[in-house]
Residue frames as a rotation matrix with the C-alpha (Angstrom) as fourth column:
MET 1
-0.539 0.099 0.837 -4.11
0.842 0.107 0.530 11.63
-0.037 0.989 -0.141 3.86
SER 2
0.584 0.809 0.064 -6.60
0.804 -0.588 0.088 14.31
0.108 0.000 -0.994 4.84
ALA 3
0.485 -0.477 -0.733 -3.77
0.274 -0.713 0.645 16.54
-0.830 -0.514 -0.215 6.08
GLU 4
-0.645 -0.756 0.110 -2.24
0.279 -0.099 0.955 16.36
-0.711 0.647 0.275 2.59
GLY 5
-0.447 0.547 -0.708 -5.51
-0.702 -0.705 -0.101 17.41
-0.554 0.452 0.699 0.96
TYR 6
-0.919 0.158 -0.362 -6.62
-0.130 0.743 0.657 13.99
0.372 0.650 -0.662 -0.27
ASP 7
-0.308 0.902 0.303 -10.44
-0.936 -0.229 -0.269 14.02
-0.173 -0.366 0.914 -0.03
TRP 8
-0.909 -0.243 -0.340 -10.87
-0.313 0.934 0.169 10.28
0.276 0.260 -0.925 0.47
ILE 9
0.250 0.967 0.058 -13.86
-0.884 0.203 0.422 8.02
0.396 -0.156 0.905 0.66
SER 10
0.994 -0.075 0.078 -11.73
0.029 0.879 0.476 4.94
-0.104 -0.471 0.876 1.46
TYR 11
0.339 -0.938 -0.069 -8.06
-0.814 -0.255 -0.522 4.28
0.472 0.233 -0.850 2.14
GLY 12
0.990 -0.135 0.032 -5.66
0.101 0.856 0.507 1.56
-0.096 -0.499 0.861 3.19
GLU 13
0.408 -0.913 -0.023 -1.95
-0.900 -0.398 -0.179 0.96
0.154 0.093 -0.984 3.70
ASN 14
0.903 -0.332 -0.273 0.60
0.347 0.938 0.004 -1.83
0.255 -0.099 0.962 3.47
VAL 15
0.542 -0.806 0.238 3.97
-0.838 -0.539 0.085 -1.57
0.059 -0.246 -0.967 5.22
ALA 16
0.930 -0.322 -0.178 6.98
0.313 0.947 -0.078 -3.86
0.194 0.016 0.981 5.19
ALA 17
0.506 -0.852 0.132 10.62
-0.862 -0.496 0.105 -4.02
-0.024 -0.167 -0.986 6.22
GLY 18
-0.075 -0.752 0.655 13.54
-0.717 0.497 0.489 -6.37
-0.693 -0.433 -0.576 5.77
TYR 19
0.800 0.430 0.419 12.58
-0.057 0.749 -0.660 -8.27
-0.598 0.503 0.624 2.62
GLY 20
-0.025 -0.969 0.246 15.82
0.360 0.221 0.906 -7.35
-0.933 0.112 0.343 0.88
SER 21
-0.944 -0.255 0.209 14.46
0.283 -0.304 0.910 -6.15
-0.168 0.918 0.359 -2.47
ASP 22
-0.553 0.779 -0.296 11.49
-0.802 -0.594 -0.066 -4.50
-0.228 0.201 0.953 -4.17
GLU 23
-0.266 0.427 -0.864 10.47
-0.579 0.646 0.497 -7.79
0.771 0.632 0.076 -5.77
ALA 24
-0.710 -0.040 -0.703 10.64
0.421 0.776 -0.470 -9.72
0.564 -0.630 -0.534 -2.48
THR 25
-0.904 0.406 -0.137 8.56
-0.124 -0.555 -0.822 -7.06
-0.410 -0.726 0.552 -0.74
ILE 26
-0.302 0.818 -0.489 5.79
-0.948 -0.206 0.240 -7.23
0.096 0.537 0.838 -3.36
LYS 27
-0.333 0.127 -0.934 5.87
-0.179 0.964 0.195 -11.05
0.926 0.233 -0.298 -3.24
GLY 28
-0.921 -0.052 -0.386 5.59
0.360 0.265 -0.894 -10.88
0.149 -0.963 -0.226 0.56
TRP 29
-0.683 0.718 -0.135 2.57
-0.586 -0.648 -0.487 -8.58
-0.437 -0.253 0.863 0.37
LEU 30
-0.168 0.634 -0.755 0.90
-0.869 0.266 0.417 -10.87
0.466 0.726 0.506 -2.18
LYS 31
-0.500 -0.094 -0.861 1.46
0.131 0.975 -0.182 -13.92
0.856 -0.203 -0.475 0.05
SER 32
-0.963 0.174 -0.208 -0.11
0.179 -0.167 -0.970 -12.15
-0.203 -0.970 0.130 3.05
LYS 33
-0.308 0.935 0.176 -3.90
0.948 0.287 0.136 -12.46
0.077 0.209 -0.975 3.18
GLY 34
0.383 0.500 -0.777 -4.43
0.662 -0.735 -0.147 -8.96
-0.644 -0.457 -0.613 4.62
HIS 35
-0.345 -0.604 -0.719 -1.92
-0.136 -0.726 0.675 -7.17
-0.929 0.330 0.168 2.40
CYS 36
-0.933 0.027 0.358 -3.11
0.344 0.358 0.868 -8.95
-0.105 0.933 -0.343 -0.73
LYS 37
0.004 0.999 -0.048 -6.69
0.977 -0.014 -0.214 -7.98
-0.215 -0.046 -0.976 0.14
ASN 38
0.238 0.005 -0.971 -5.64
0.117 -0.993 0.023 -4.30
-0.964 -0.119 -0.237 0.05
ILE 39
-0.732 -0.631 -0.256 -3.84
-0.190 -0.171 0.967 -4.75
-0.654 0.757 0.006 -3.28
MET 40
-0.893 0.365 0.263 -6.78
0.431 0.530 0.730 -6.48
0.127 0.765 -0.631 -4.92
SER 41
-0.346 0.817 -0.461 -9.58
0.595 -0.189 -0.781 -4.42
-0.725 -0.545 -0.421 -3.37
PRO 42
-0.276 0.328 0.904 -11.94
0.892 -0.262 0.367 -2.87
0.357 0.908 -0.220 -5.93
LYS 43
0.725 0.599 -0.341 -12.76
0.686 -0.673 0.276 -0.04
-0.064 -0.435 -0.898 -3.52
PHE 44
0.140 -0.749 -0.647 -9.30
0.176 -0.624 0.761 1.52
-0.974 -0.220 0.045 -4.04
LYS 45
0.908 0.268 0.321 -8.82
0.370 -0.154 -0.916 3.48
-0.196 0.951 -0.239 -7.27
GLU 46
0.625 -0.747 0.225 -5.36
-0.423 -0.567 -0.706 4.97
0.656 0.346 -0.671 -6.70
MET 47
0.861 -0.430 -0.271 -2.09
0.501 0.625 0.599 3.73
-0.088 -0.651 0.754 -5.20
GLY 48
0.588 -0.782 0.208 1.25
-0.616 -0.599 -0.512 5.17
0.525 0.173 -0.833 -4.23
ILE 49
0.859 -0.397 -0.323 4.38
0.499 0.791 0.355 3.30
0.114 -0.466 0.877 -3.10
ALA 50
0.574 -0.727 0.378 7.63
-0.607 -0.687 -0.399 4.48
0.549 0.000 -0.836 -1.53
SER 51
0.739 -0.411 -0.534 10.74
0.597 0.767 0.235 3.00
0.313 -0.492 0.812 0.02
SER 52
0.550 -0.671 0.498 13.58
-0.712 -0.688 -0.141 4.20
0.437 -0.277 -0.856 2.18
GLY 53
-0.526 -0.765 0.372 16.34
-0.849 0.498 -0.177 1.70
-0.049 -0.409 -0.911 2.79
GLU 54
-0.974 0.129 -0.184 14.66
0.117 0.990 0.074 -1.53
0.192 0.050 -0.980 3.90
PHE 55
-0.547 0.806 -0.226 11.30
0.234 -0.112 -0.966 0.14
-0.804 -0.581 -0.128 4.68
TYR 56
-0.907 0.342 0.246 8.35
0.239 -0.062 0.969 0.13
0.346 0.938 -0.026 2.27
THR 57
-0.490 0.854 -0.177 4.87
0.084 -0.156 -0.984 1.62
-0.868 -0.497 0.005 2.35
GLN 58
-0.865 0.392 0.313 2.02
0.371 0.081 0.925 1.30
0.337 0.916 -0.216 -0.10
VAL 59
-0.685 0.647 -0.334 -0.98
-0.062 -0.509 -0.859 3.62
-0.726 -0.568 0.388 0.25
PHE 60
-0.722 0.549 0.422 -4.34
0.658 0.354 0.665 3.05
0.215 0.757 -0.616 -1.40
GLY 61
-0.661 0.542 -0.519 -7.27
0.049 -0.659 -0.750 5.40
-0.749 -0.521 0.409 -1.78
ALA 62
-0.348 0.625 0.699 -10.40
0.895 0.000 0.446 6.46
0.279 0.781 -0.559 -3.54
ARG 63
-0.999 -0.041 0.006 -11.46
0.039 -0.979 -0.198 10.08
0.014 -0.198 0.980 -3.78
ARG 64
-0.302 0.934 -0.190 -14.89
0.288 -0.101 -0.952 11.43
-0.909 -0.342 -0.239 -3.03
């Protein structure tokens, strides 16, 4: 994130593969204690999500 110029104070990431659909991936993250903690964390103010084939990533951050 720093290499892309994002001046962060906190950040996190969720990754997934093989769920079969966007909806199933989100449901999987929400059922996972660690992934859900990232999604619901009040310390993150921004989020980006991307997919390529069966691979998903969700990036969270808060700027300085």
